[in-house]
MARTOR-377580 format. One record per residue (C-alpha): z, x, y; residue number from 1; residue in three letters. Coordinates in nm, 3 decimals. Each point is the difference from the previous one (the first is absolute). Layout:
<sites>
         Z         X         Y   resi   resn
         Z         X         Y    NUM    ALA
...
</sites>
This chain:
<sites>
         Z         X         Y   resi   resn
    -1.790    -1.220     0.552      1    MET
    -0.354    -0.072    -0.116      2    ALA
    -0.109     0.353     0.091      3    PHE
     0.299     0.144    -0.187      4    ALA
    -0.098    -0.191    -0.312      5    ALA
    -0.357     0.127     0.026      6    ILE
     0.124     0.355     0.044      7    ALA
     0.215    -0.020    -0.311      8    LEU
    -0.290    -0.133    -0.206      9    ALA
    -0.268     0.245     0.113     10    ARG
    -0.143     0.245    -0.257     11    PRO
     0.144     0.350     0.006     12    ALA
    -0.195     0.259     0.197     13    ARG
    -0.241     0.206    -0.211     14    ALA
     0.195     0.315     0.086     15    ALA
     0.304    -0.120    -0.191     16    GLU
    -0.124    -0.213    -0.293     17    PRO
     0.210     0.167    -0.271     18    LEU
     0.325    -0.042     0.192     19    ALA
    -0.083    -0.368     0.044     20    ALA
    -0.059    -0.042    -0.375     21    LEU
     0.310     0.179    -0.127     22    VAL
     0.249    -0.236    -0.160     23    GLY
     0.014    -0.287    -0.247     24    VAL
    -0.249    -0.288    -0.001     25    TRP
     0.011    -0.325    -0.198     26    SER
    -0.290    -0.223    -0.097     27    GLY
    -0.137    -0.232    -0.266     28    ALA
    -0.347    -0.059    -0.134     29    LEU
    -0.123    -0.316    -0.167     30    MET
    -0.207    -0.013    -0.316     31    ASP
    -0.094    -0.332    -0.159     32    ASP
     0.312    -0.177     0.121     33    GLY
     0.239     0.285    -0.074     34    ARG
     0.191     0.200     0.258     35    SER
     0.049     0.373    -0.055     36    TYR
     0.259     0.152     0.234     37    ARG
    -0.026     0.366     0.090     38    ALA
     0.190     0.257     0.202     39    ARG
    -0.183     0.295     0.158     40    LEU
     0.199     0.304     0.115     41    ALA
    -0.169     0.260     0.221     42    ILE
     0.162     0.337     0.072     43    ALA
    -0.055     0.257     0.275     44    VAL
    -0.141     0.252    -0.251     45    ASP
    -0.305    -0.219    -0.074     46    HIS
     0.149    -0.141    -0.318     47    ARG
    -0.001    -0.366    -0.096     48    ALA
     0.150    -0.206    -0.280     49    THR
    -0.089    -0.351    -0.109     50    LEU
     0.275    -0.209    -0.159     51    THR
    -0.117    -0.307    -0.190     52    ILE
     0.307    -0.213     0.062     53    VAL
    -0.071    -0.260    -0.267     54    ASP
    -0.066     0.265    -0.264     55    MET
     0.367     0.098    -0.021     56    ALA
    -0.052     0.205     0.318     57    GLU
    -0.251     0.233    -0.166     58    LEU
    -0.061     0.282     0.248     59    THR
    -0.322     0.202     0.013     60    LEU
    -0.062     0.310     0.211     61    GLU
    -0.338     0.016     0.173     62    ALA
    -0.236     0.272    -0.119     63    SER
    -0.204    -0.010     0.322     64    GLN
     0.101    -0.054     0.364     65    PHE
    -0.262    -0.014     0.275     66    GLU
     0.065    -0.101     0.360     67    LEU
    -0.277    -0.025     0.257     68    SER
     0.121    -0.138     0.330     69    GLY
     0.160    -0.332    -0.088     70    LEU
    -0.183    -0.029    -0.334     71    ASP
     0.194     0.082    -0.317     72    LEU
    -0.139     0.059    -0.350     73    THR
     0.230     0.045    -0.300     74    LEU
    -0.087     0.049    -0.365     75    GLU
     0.199    -0.019    -0.322     76    TRP
    -0.258     0.159    -0.227     77    LYS
     0.181    -0.037    -0.330     78    THR
     0.043    -0.374     0.055     79    ASN
    -0.347    -0.048     0.152     80    ASN
     0.149    -0.149     0.319     81    ILE
    -0.116     0.059     0.358     82    THR
     0.119    -0.135     0.333     83    PHE
    -0.206     0.010     0.317     84    THR
     0.160    -0.138     0.312     85    GLY
     0.052     0.024     0.372     86    ARG
     0.304    -0.005     0.222     87    LEU
    -0.061    -0.319     0.197     88    THR
     0.333    -0.013     0.182     89    GLY
     0.331     0.181     0.026     90    ALA
     0.122    -0.195    -0.303     91    ASP
    -0.326    -0.099    -0.170     92    ALA
    -0.212     0.190    -0.254     93    LEU
    -0.294    -0.204    -0.127     94    THR
    -0.246     0.093    -0.272     95    GLY
    -0.132    -0.040    -0.352     96    THR
     0.134     0.104    -0.339     97    VAL
    -0.257     0.069    -0.271     98    VAL
     0.108     0.034    -0.364     99    GLN
    -0.250     0.049    -0.281    100    ASP
    -0.279    -0.093     0.239    101    GLY
     0.154    -0.331     0.111    102    LYS
     0.087    -0.030     0.374    103    PRO
     0.281    -0.206     0.153    104    ALA
     0.109    -0.020     0.366    105    PRO
     0.357     0.091     0.092    106    ILE
     0.197    -0.005     0.326    107    ALA
     0.303     0.228     0.018    108    PHE
     0.285    -0.054     0.244    109    LYS
     0.242     0.271     0.099    110    ARG
     0.332     0.002    -0.185    111    GLY
     0.145    -0.058    -0.346    112    ASP
    -0.029    -0.379    -0.005    113    LEU
     0.049    -0.090    -0.367    114    PHE
     0.347    -0.078    -0.131    115    LYS
     0.098     0.168    -0.328    116    VAL
     0.328    -0.063    -0.184    117    ASP
     0.139     0.347    -0.071    118    ARG
     0.325    -0.120    -0.159    119    THR
     0.134     0.232    -0.270    120    VAL
     0.259    -0.155    -0.229    121    LEU
     0.308     0.197    -0.108    122    PRO
    -0.024     0.158    -0.348    123    PRO
     0.071    -0.221    -0.298    124    GLY
    -0.145    -0.143    -0.323    125    PRO
    -0.310    -0.217    -0.010    126    LEU
     0.144    -0.350    -0.035    127    THR
    -0.155    -0.342     0.068    128    PRO
     0.190    -0.007     0.330    129    ALA
    -0.145     0.337     0.104    130    ARG
    -0.347    -0.115    -0.106    131    LEU
     0.037    -0.305     0.225    132    ASN
     0.100     0.222     0.292    133    ARG
    -0.292     0.236    -0.063    134    LEU
    -0.236    -0.297    -0.014    135    LEU
     0.118    -0.108     0.345    136    ALA
    -0.055     0.351     0.137    137    ILE
    -0.346     0.024    -0.159    138    SER
    -0.139    -0.303     0.182    139    GLY
    -0.206    -0.085    -0.310    140    ALA
     0.003    -0.344    -0.167    141    PRO
     0.115     0.150    -0.333    142    ALA
     0.134     0.323    -0.145    143    LEU
     0.028     0.106    -0.364    144    GLY
     0.189     0.306    -0.126    145    LEU
     0.039     0.150    -0.347    146    ALA
     0.161     0.308    -0.151    147    TRP
     0.119     0.148    -0.327    148    ALA
     0.194     0.308    -0.108    149    PHE
    -0.079     0.187    -0.318    150    LYS
     0.187    -0.168    -0.284    151    GLY
     0.091    -0.300     0.216    152    GLY
    -0.136    -0.353     0.053    153    PRO
    -0.275    -0.107     0.235    154    ASP
     0.111    -0.162     0.327    155    HIS
    -0.236    -0.234     0.187    156    VAL
     0.100    -0.188     0.316    157    LEU
    -0.216    -0.216     0.226    158    ALA
     0.068    -0.204     0.312    159    ASP
    -0.205    -0.194     0.254    160    GLY
    -0.307    -0.221    -0.004    161    LEU
    -0.339     0.022    -0.168    162    ARG
    -0.153    -0.122     0.326    163    SER
     0.135    -0.002     0.353    164    ALA
    -0.158    -0.344     0.039    165    ASP
     0.177    -0.159    -0.299    166    ALA
     0.346    -0.016    -0.155    167    ARG
    -0.085     0.126    -0.350    168    THR
     0.236     0.287    -0.087    169    PRO
    -0.112     0.317    -0.175    170    VAL
     0.113     0.062    -0.356    171    ALA
     0.102     0.324    -0.168    172    ALA
    -0.302    -0.035    -0.231    173    THR
    -0.252    -0.041     0.285    174    ASP
    -0.294     0.237     0.037    175    GLN
    -0.052     0.229     0.299    176    TRP
    -0.306     0.185     0.127    177    HIS
     0.079     0.374    -0.019    178    ILE
    -0.291     0.147     0.198    179    GLY
    -0.040     0.376    -0.037    180    SER
     0.279     0.020    -0.256    181    ASP
    -0.299    -0.086    -0.221    182    THR
    -0.123     0.359     0.035    183    LYS
     0.237     0.151    -0.255    184    SER
    -0.110    -0.271    -0.245    185    MET
    -0.364     0.101     0.044    186    THR
     0.101     0.362    -0.059    187    ALA
     0.191    -0.110    -0.311    188    THR
    -0.320    -0.162    -0.126    189    LEU
    -0.178     0.331     0.059    190    ALA
     0.258     0.177    -0.217    191    ALA
    -0.059    -0.249    -0.281    192    ARG
    -0.377     0.060     0.017    193    LEU
     0.049     0.377     0.006    194    VAL
     0.221    -0.020    -0.309    195    GLU
    -0.269    -0.213    -0.168    196    ALA
    -0.244     0.285     0.081    197    ARG
    -0.231    -0.226     0.195    198    ARG
     0.055     0.205     0.316    199    LEU
     0.166     0.322     0.103    200    ASP
     0.214     0.071     0.305    201    TRP
    -0.276     0.239     0.110    202    THR
    -0.283    -0.254    -0.041    203    THR
    -0.187    -0.001     0.332    204    THR
    -0.161    -0.258     0.224    205    VAL
    -0.330     0.184    -0.034    206    GLY
     0.005    -0.021    -0.380    207    GLU
     0.070    -0.373    -0.021    208    THR
    -0.132    -0.161     0.318    209    LEU
    -0.252     0.259     0.118    210    GLY
    -0.287    -0.130    -0.219    211    PRO
     0.054    -0.353     0.139    212    ARG
     0.047     0.088     0.368    213    LEU
    -0.300     0.190     0.130    214    ALA
     0.125     0.010     0.359    215    ASP
     0.352     0.124    -0.079    216    MET
     0.121     0.273     0.235    217    ASN
    -0.013     0.315    -0.218    218    PRO
     0.332     0.115     0.148    219    ALA
     0.176    -0.244    -0.236    220    TYR
    -0.180     0.100    -0.320    221    ALA
     0.277     0.236    -0.112    222    GLY
     0.288    -0.241     0.066    223    ALA
     0.176    -0.080    -0.328    224    ASN
     0.260    -0.255    -0.106    225    LEU
     0.287     0.221     0.112    226    LEU
    -0.149     0.024     0.349    227    HIS
    -0.074    -0.372     0.022    228    LEU
     0.343    -0.114    -0.121    229    LEU
     0.203     0.240     0.218    230    SER
    -0.182    -0.057     0.332    231    HIS
    -0.173     0.340    -0.012    232    ARG
    -0.364    -0.109    -0.026    233    SER
    -0.083     0.009     0.372    234    GLY
    -0.104    -0.367    -0.015    235    LEU
     0.081    -0.225     0.298    236    PRO
     0.289    -0.245    -0.006    237    HIS
    -0.243    -0.292    -0.053    238    ASP
    -0.375    -0.046    -0.018    239    ALA
    -0.157    -0.168     0.305    240    PRO
    -0.058    -0.373    -0.042    241    ASP
    -0.062    -0.135     0.352    242    PRO
    -0.196    -0.301    -0.126    243    ASP
     0.255    -0.102    -0.264    244    GLY
    -0.257     0.006    -0.280    245    ARG
     0.249     0.070    -0.278    246    PHE
     0.148    -0.313    -0.159    247    SER
     0.363    -0.096     0.058    248    ARG
     0.004    -0.259    -0.278    249    VAL
     0.019     0.078    -0.374    250    PRO
    -0.323     0.119    -0.159    251    LEU
    -0.092    -0.065    -0.361    252    GLU
    -0.108     0.363    -0.027    253    ASP
     0.092     0.221     0.299    254    PRO
    -0.176     0.312    -0.131    255    ARG
    -0.317    -0.040     0.206    256    GLY
     0.183    -0.045     0.330    257    GLU
     0.247     0.275    -0.086    258    ARG
    -0.282     0.247    -0.064    259    LEU
    -0.163    -0.108     0.329    260    ALA
     0.328     0.060     0.184    261    TYR
     0.038     0.340    -0.166    262    ALA
    -0.358     0.080     0.102    263    ALA
     0.078    -0.089     0.363    264    GLU
     0.310     0.219    -0.004    265    ALA
    -0.185     0.291    -0.158    266    LEU
    -0.265    -0.006     0.276    267    LYS
     0.260     0.077     0.267    268    GLN
     0.061     0.351     0.132    269    PRO
     0.310     0.148    -0.164    270    PRO
     0.321     0.034     0.199    271    LEU
     0.052     0.340    -0.163    272    ALA
    -0.131     0.204    -0.290    273    ARG
     0.097    -0.122    -0.346    274    VAL
     0.352     0.114    -0.089    275    GLY
     0.072     0.143     0.343    276    GLU
     0.197    -0.270     0.182    277    THR
     0.226    -0.287    -0.102    278    GLU
    -0.140    -0.309     0.173    279    SER
     0.104    -0.348    -0.114    280    TYR
    -0.302    -0.185    -0.135    281    SER
    -0.049    -0.342    -0.154    282    ASN
    -0.359     0.094    -0.074    283    THR
     0.105     0.279    -0.236    284    GLY
     0.154    -0.256    -0.235    285    PHE
    -0.301    -0.231     0.024    286    VAL
    -0.235     0.289    -0.082    287    VAL
     0.222     0.099    -0.295    288    ALA
    -0.009    -0.359    -0.128    289    ALA
    -0.378    -0.009     0.036    290    ALA
    -0.007     0.309    -0.221    291    MET
     0.218    -0.178    -0.259    292    PHE
    -0.235    -0.298     0.007    293    GLU
    -0.313     0.209    -0.051    294    VAL
     0.151     0.193    -0.290    295    VAL
     0.169    -0.296    -0.170    296    MET
    -0.252    -0.277     0.077    297    GLY
     0.283    -0.235     0.101    298    ARG
     0.155    -0.096     0.333    299    SER
     0.313     0.164     0.135    300    TRP
     0.172    -0.340    -0.022    301    GLU
    -0.076    -0.034    -0.371    302    ARG
     0.101     0.360    -0.068    303    LEU
     0.331    -0.051     0.181    304    MET
     0.079    -0.301    -0.217    305    ARG
    -0.096     0.181    -0.321    306    GLU
     0.147     0.342     0.071    307    GLN
     0.302    -0.058     0.228    308    VAL
     0.117    -0.361     0.033    309    PHE
    -0.005    -0.100    -0.367    310    ARG
     0.138     0.323    -0.152    311    PRO
     0.290    -0.001     0.249    312    LEU
     0.061    -0.375    -0.027    313    GLY
    -0.073    -0.080     0.365    314    LEU
    -0.079    -0.366    -0.057    315    GLY
     0.023    -0.103     0.366    316    SER
    -0.239     0.267     0.130    317    ALA
    -0.331    -0.110     0.146    318    GLY
    -0.240     0.057     0.286    319    PHE
    -0.015    -0.129     0.355    320    GLY
     0.252    -0.235     0.163    321    PRO
     0.251    -0.161    -0.239    322    PRO
    -0.095    -0.353     0.110    323    ALA
    -0.354    -0.106     0.091    324    ALA
    -0.097    -0.252     0.264    325    GLY
     0.344    -0.035     0.156    326    GLY
     0.166    -0.157    -0.305    327    ARG
     0.377     0.050    -0.011    328    LEU
     0.017     0.084    -0.371    329    SER
     0.071     0.356     0.122    330    GLN
     0.091     0.161     0.335    331    PRO
    -0.271     0.021     0.266    332    LEU
    -0.075     0.300     0.219    333    GLY
     0.053    -0.042     0.374    334    HIS
    -0.160     0.126     0.320    335    ALA
     0.106    -0.025     0.363    336    ARG
    -0.189    -0.258     0.202    337    GLY
    -0.084    -0.022     0.372    338    PRO
     0.334    -0.178     0.051    339    ASP
     0.187     0.309    -0.123    340    GLY
     0.130    -0.178    -0.313    341    ARG
    -0.072     0.076    -0.366    342    LEU
    -0.231    -0.248    -0.172    343    HIS
    -0.106    -0.019    -0.367    344    PRO
    -0.356     0.111    -0.067    345    GLU
    -0.147    -0.296    -0.189    346    THR
    -0.368     0.096     0.030    347    ARG
    -0.104     0.149    -0.333    348    ARG
    -0.263     0.223     0.158    349    ALA
     0.263     0.146     0.238    350    ARG
     0.292     0.026    -0.240    351    ALA
    -0.083     0.352    -0.116    352    ASP
    -0.216     0.305     0.054    353    LEU
    -0.347     0.023    -0.159    354    PRO
     0.010    -0.025    -0.380    355    THR
    -0.162     0.342    -0.038    356    VAL
     0.321     0.155     0.138    357    LEU
     0.199    -0.118    -0.301    358    GLY
     0.063     0.353    -0.138    359    PRO
     0.146     0.105     0.335    360    ALA
     0.227    -0.297     0.059    361    GLY
    -0.059    -0.355    -0.128    362    LEU
     0.246    -0.055    -0.287    363    ILE
     0.267    -0.271    -0.003    364    HIS
     0.296    -0.003    -0.239    365    ILE
     0.353    -0.137    -0.027    366    ASN
     0.293     0.230     0.065    367    LEU
     0.126    -0.001    -0.358    368    GLY
    -0.333     0.127    -0.129    369    ASP
    -0.021     0.248     0.286    370    LEU
     0.334     0.144    -0.115    371    LEU
    -0.144     0.030    -0.352    372    THR
    -0.290     0.201     0.140    373    TYR
     0.228     0.223     0.208    374    LEU
     0.231     0.062    -0.296    375    LYS
    -0.299     0.121    -0.202    376    ALA
    -0.067     0.259     0.271    377    HIS
     0.369     0.092    -0.002    378    ARG
     0.047     0.017    -0.378    379    ASP
    -0.343     0.134    -0.111    380    HIS
    -0.045    -0.196    -0.325    381    PRO
    -0.226     0.209    -0.223    382    THR
    -0.127    -0.314    -0.175    383    THR
    -0.196    -0.068     0.319    384    PHE
    -0.085     0.349     0.131    385    LEU
     0.081     0.354    -0.102    386    THR
     0.266     0.188     0.194    387    GLU
    -0.277     0.225     0.135    388    ALA
    -0.181    -0.302     0.146    389    SER
     0.316    -0.137     0.161    390    TRP
     0.058     0.339     0.161    391    ARG
    -0.362     0.015     0.116    392    LYS
     0.033    -0.337     0.172    393    LEU
     0.320     0.096     0.180    394    GLN
    -0.081     0.354     0.116    395    THR
    -0.205     0.074     0.315    396    PRO
    -0.302     0.183    -0.146    397    PRO
    -0.075     0.195     0.319    398    PHE
     0.346     0.033     0.152    399    GLY
     0.131    -0.217     0.281    400    GLY
     0.162    -0.337    -0.064    401    HIS
    -0.275    -0.209    -0.160    402    SER
    -0.002    -0.031    -0.378    403    ALA
    -0.239    -0.243    -0.171    404    LEU
     0.069    -0.327     0.179    405    GLY
     0.355     0.110     0.085    406    TRP
     0.174     0.168     0.289    407    GLY
     0.248     0.265    -0.117    408    VAL
     0.307     0.102     0.200    409    ASP
     0.196     0.325    -0.007    410    GLY
     0.224    -0.127    -0.282    411    ASN
    -0.294    -0.088    -0.222    412    GLY
     0.046    -0.374     0.055    413    SER
    -0.308    -0.221     0.014    414    LEU
    -0.080    -0.270     0.252    415    GLY
    -0.267    -0.202     0.174    416    HIS
    -0.041    -0.289     0.242    417    VAL
    -0.277    -0.255    -0.004    418    GLY
    -0.144    -0.271     0.223    419    SER
    -0.318    -0.200     0.039    420    ASN
     0.111    -0.112     0.347    421    GLY
     0.166    -0.319    -0.130    422    LEU
     0.261     0.146    -0.237    423    TRP
     0.223     0.307    -0.013    424    TRP
     0.113     0.170    -0.322    425    ALA
     0.208     0.309    -0.070    426    HIS
     0.061     0.182    -0.330    427    VAL
     0.221     0.300    -0.070    428    PHE
     0.109     0.199    -0.305    429    ILE
     0.316     0.201     0.067    430    ASP
    -0.021     0.263    -0.271    431    GLN
     0.345     0.146     0.063    432    GLN
     0.182    -0.336    -0.003    433    ALA
    -0.218    -0.142    -0.279    434    GLY
    -0.066    -0.305     0.217    435    MET
    -0.321    -0.195     0.054    436    VAL
    -0.033    -0.228     0.301    437    PHE
    -0.257    -0.254     0.121    438    ALA
    -0.006    -0.225     0.304    439    GLY
    -0.253    -0.237     0.152    440    ALA
    -0.030    -0.246     0.286    441    GLN
    -0.273    -0.255     0.068    442    ASN
    -0.079     0.126     0.350    443    ALA
    -0.036     0.336     0.173    444    VAL
     0.258     0.029     0.276    445    THR
     0.117     0.287     0.222    446    PRO
     0.329     0.004    -0.190    447    GLU
    -0.153     0.017    -0.350    448    ALA
     0.042     0.371    -0.068    449    GLN
     0.355     0.017     0.134    450    SER
     0.101    -0.302    -0.208    451    VAL
    -0.146     0.152    -0.317    452    MET
     0.175     0.331     0.061    453    GLN
     0.331    -0.179     0.055    454    GLN
    -0.051    -0.205    -0.316    455    ALA
    -0.083     0.311    -0.201    456    GLN
     0.318     0.172     0.117    457    GLU
     0.204    -0.312    -0.077    458    ALA
    -0.148    -0.009    -0.350    459    ALA
     0.132     0.353    -0.056    460    LYS
     0.349    -0.135     0.082    461    HIS
    -0.043    -0.280    -0.256    462    SER
     0.045     0.178    -0.331    463    ARG
     0.220    -0.221    -0.215    464    GLY
    -0.049    -0.319     0.205    465    GLU
    -0.030    -0.322    -0.200    466    VAL
    -0.322    -0.140     0.149    467    TYR
    -0.267    -0.033    -0.265    468    SER
    -0.369    -0.076    -0.023    469    ARG
    -0.072    -0.349     0.125    470    GLY
     0.314    -0.044     0.213    471    GLU
    -0.064    -0.107     0.358    472    VAL
</sites>
């Protein structure tokens, strides 16, 4: 029996390495006390996909596949991720994942080993009882949902706990981190500055930042605001920061670090020529904000307060995590620990992404104010922006599905999802139904996207329901 066990565990022969790799593999990597679960699928046609289980099962297709004997190299160029590993047994694939220059070891085992709740509830309106059921499916400590139809009242429901380690319940007025749903807000700021004639949609990186960044890759010089805000600039997903030199705590004036981050991004080789390819990029929004800051002489944070939050009455909107230092005055974001459970992130320096990334995804806001913002994008108030500017924001400037901070579907509806790794947020404007919808949970779970889609559909069935803002 001992020989049989050894035979089963031996590495595959070099003549048949691909056949030995084909299938699904599950593994987890650790980073500063957090566990990130991943699923790797390898096909016979030399294709591979990486599913980040705890990022609502985000699936990425590899751009490069190289196999040499038992050694495998995969690359996801757009996301700046590489995996190098070796088949060390019939059911073991061991290697290293590198993202943005930072390496982490990972050991994959054969099979789909992570449980995901794929329950889909029958159709029906979005009631407190349905919210409670969706919360259970989500696996998150708390879930908040909000919606409104044109001409109708706002509805805000919340259920669950601010922290998985305490018994403090969430409230309908609580604030939630909305991650990349921030992007349309940054684009909205751009529209305000264009209308004030401080910038133009065709203002380029070369014009504004070129004189300050001597080592900028000249390939980016012609990228303008439309390219940057619709993921058409050719910039990478993120700038490399392997040493963690960019601050994760609030800065009195972030402009210096933001310009340094933009400079790092603009040194990188482009993924494609400007305007040629749609490639999702946080750095495009940071570079755009650096342009705002140079032209206006004020930080993106200050400009957002002056030009977007105050005019729209978004009193709860701010930057970074809603609660600092683990205080339970607001919900806390959660990450999965080595024990497989969700734990609140109470370390201030780990509770969010670097401050310089604010324009790409660091706003927090309560759901009532988020509805106010979404209704502005639905109703196009001309006291805030001209109709031409609203249309500019919501139309893909180079075709495809990316408008300025928005994704656009075939019906002309607008949507986006956002996450900093500790929260999940979802916004949607159904133009045909006249409905705006927002949802958020204080953890990223495999079920997050399915839960939000189910909640959005239930909201569409809720026209005329009696639940009002503030009811839980």
